N, C-alpha and C positions, 0 to 999 in steps of 0.2 A: 849842124852849126859849123860854119867855115872859119878857118884861121884868119886873124886880122893881118894887115900888111906889116904891122909891127912885129907880130909873132913870126911871120915868114922871114923878115929881115934878121931877127935874132938867130933863128935856126941856120940861116945861110952863112952867118958870120962865124958860127961855131963849127969846129971839126968833130964830127961824130965818128968814133972808133968802134969797130966790131971785132970781137975775139972769135975768129972763124972756127977754131977747135971747139970752143964752148957752144957755139951755135949749132955745129954739126952734132955734138953729143945730145944737146937738148932736142934736136929734131929726131934723132934716132930713138930717144926715150919716148917722145910723143908718138912716133910711128908704131913702136912696139906696144904701147899701151892704149892705142886708139880703140874705140869701141867697135869699129866695123870689122867684118871678117877679113882674114889674112889673104884669101884669094877666092875668086868666084867658084861656085859649084861646078860650072861647066868644065873647069880644068881638071877635075878629079875623076878618077875611074870609079864608077858606081859598083858597089858589091851587091850580091844577091840578097833578097829579103830572107828572113829567118826560115820561112817554110820551104825555100828553094836551095838552101845551103846544103851541099853534099858533105859527107864526112871528110873527104880529102881536102876540100876547100876550107872546112872548119879547122882542120889540123894545121894547115899552113898559116891561116889567119891567127890562130892561137899562138903558134910559135913566133910569129912576127911581132905580135904585141908583147909577148913574154920577154923577148930580147930588148925591145924598145923601152920597156918599163923596168928592166933589171929584175925579172921574176915577180912582176906586179908589186913593186915597192915604191917606185917613184916615176917622174916624168909623165904623169897622167895628163897634165895640162897640155903639154906639147903634142901628145898623141891625139887628144880631142881637137886641137886646133888644126892639126895636119889633116884629119878627116873625121868629122863628127859621127860617121857611121861606126867608128871604133867604140862608141858608147855601147853598142850592141854586145860586144865581147864581155864587157863588165856585167851587163844584165844577165847574160847566159851563165857566167860564173856564179852569180848570186842565185840563179835558178828561179827568177820571178817574172811575172808578166809585166807589160809596159806600164800599166796603171799603178801597180804596187811599187814598181821601180821609181816612177815619177814621184810618188809620195815619199819614198825613202830619201830621195835627193832634193825634195822640195821644189819640183818643177811641174809644169802643166803636161798632162799626158799627150796633148796634141804636139807640143814641142818635141817630146821624146820621139814621136812618130816621124816628124819632119827631119830630125837629125839622123835617125836610123835609116830613113829612106833617101837620105842625101838631097832633101828638098830645100835645105837652107844650111848656111854655115853657122858656126858658133862664135859669139863675141868672146874676146879674151877674158873679160871680167866674169862672164858666165862659165867659161872653161875652167878658170881658176877656182870658182866657187864649187863646181861639180867635182873637180879633181880632189879637193880636200875631203869631200864627203865620201867619194869612192875609196880613197886611201883608208879612211876610217872603217868603212864597211868591210874591206878586204883584209883588215888586220887579223881577224879571227877565223878567216877562211883557210882551209887546207886546200890550196889550189893545185889541181892536177889535170892533165889532158883527159884522163879517163872520166873524172867527175864532170868536166866541161862537156864532153860528148854525151854523157848520160843526161845532163840538164838540157842539152840541145834537143835530144829525142823527146823529153817530156814536154818541152815548150812547142815542139812541132806536132804534138798530139799523136805520137807514134804508139802510145800506150792506150789509145782509144778513149780519152777523156779530155775535154777542152778545159775544164776547170781544175787546175792543179791542186788548189787548196781543198776543194771538195774531194778529190781523189785521195789526198793525204788523210783527211778526216775520216773518210770511209775505211781506209786501211787501218787507222788507229782503232776505230770502233770494232772492226772485225777481229783485230788482234786481242783486244780487251775481252771479247766474248768467246774466244777460241779455247778449246780444252788444252791442258798442259800435255806436252809430249813426255816420253820416258825420261829424258835427261832433265827436263824441268821438274818432274816429280821427284827425281833423285836429289836435286838441289833443294827443293822445298823440304824434303825430309831432313837434310843436313841442317838447314836453318831452324826447323822446328825442334830438332834434338838439342840445339844450342840455346833454345828459348828466345830466338830472334824474331821480332815482329816484322812482317814484310808485306808488300803488295805484289801479287802476281799479275803481270801485264799491266803495270801501273803507268800512268801518264805523267811525263815530266816536261815542263815548259822550257823551250829554248828562247833565243832572242827574237826570232821571227815566227816560229811555229812550235807546236807540241810534238813530242815523241813518245811512242809506246815502248817501254823497256820491260824486259822479261821479269826482272825482280827489282823493286825499289824499296830501300830501307830509309825511313825518314826519322827526323827528330824535330819536334815542334813544327810540323808541316814542311820542313826544309829537307830536300833529298841529301843524304850524306853518303850513301853507298848505292851504286847501280851495278847490276849483273846482267850481262847478255850471255845466253847459252845457245849453242847450236851443234848439230851433228853433221858429219861428212862421211861419204863412202869413197874410199880410194879406188874402188872398182869401176867408178863411173868413167865415161869417155873424156871428161874434162876435170881431172883431179886438181888442176891449177886454179879452179874456181874457188877453192878454199882460201887461197891467198887473197883473191879479189874480195871475197866476203869479209875476211878478217880486216882488211884495210878499210872497207866501207864502214864497219862497226866502229873502228878506231876514229874515223872521221866524224861519225855521229857523236862520239864521246867529246870530240873537240868542240862541236857546236853547242853541246849541252854545257860544257865547262865554261864557255864564254858567258853563259847566264849564271852558272853556279861554279865558280872557280875552285872551291874547296871540296867538291864532291869527289869521292874515290870511285874509279871505274874498273870493274873486273870482267874479264872475258873468259868463259869456260867453253872449251872446244873438245868434242868427243869424236874420235875417228873409229871406224869399224875394225881397226887392227892397230897394233903397236907401230909407232913410227920412230925413226932414229932421232936421237937428241939433236944432231946437226940440222935435221929438217925443222925441228921446233925452233931452233935459233934463227933459221932463215925466215920462218913465218913471223918471228918477232922483230925482224930487222927494221921495218919502217914504222913500228908502233911508237907514237909519241904521246898519246893521251890515255893509254891503258896502264893502270897502276899495277895490275896483276893479270898474268896470262897463264891459265891453267889448262893442261892437256891431259886427257884420259885419266890415269890414276891420280894425277896431281889435284883433281877436282875434290878428292877427299880432304885436302888441306883447307878447303874453303871455310869451314867452320872456325878453324883457328885464326885464319886471316881476318874474318869478320869480327870475331871477339876482340882481336888486337886493335882494329880500327875503331870499334865502338868505344873501347877503353880510352884510346888516344883522344877521341872526340869529346869526351866528358869534361 
């Protein structure tokens, strides 16, 4: 419908004023919030797919995103808009396949593939939505370069199994049916002597998967105390592996506590000889989720600790 001559005359006689500063601000907001991608895919440098990423490249990429997100706490939206392939970093941190990841963030697996292979850019509204979900998912994760590289190896099938979930289930089933070692027998006797009911190699549910724990003490089906026990030889070629193993178990406790925040977690470690108290303190340095850390002769105190915790829980 065209304007009438009368309307044209009215507009011609009136002086129309524009506030240039407000107009510029409005345009900037429109540009920032527009639905289209911030720049074409062709202008970005495409990274390697997950199967071709080398450890060196993975380290650099991890450190780069760690800095941009202030240790994986914020700026997720900007990182995704800058390059949608950065989504892969968060998937590796979570240690899940692309289909499970798609379900976790509420997106189509095909879209995940396209973003990770840099076949399409990401809309701002989509980046904002995914950023919120990623921030929530990473809240309970103990993120480290070491765990990141381990997850990468699992997802690259370096452990000889394509189905990670099946691999985990097979490991849990194997652990449940395995015979107790000498240390586990020792702890079992301590618990029996104190009249404590427990499950040996019990299964405890986490947020995303189940875990097999050496000893599980429950009350009304709810886990209230978990005990992990293992032995180390200081004569081995890599005695530092004990520190790695201890940190891994502490991380497992963190994941379980995300599901059961009031559960008490105890770690019992037996070395083949006495170790200096200063060494014990070094081993305990990074432990954030272990409520009691017992080494060698200290394991005898386990019964007293358990009774105290059970009394407190009543």
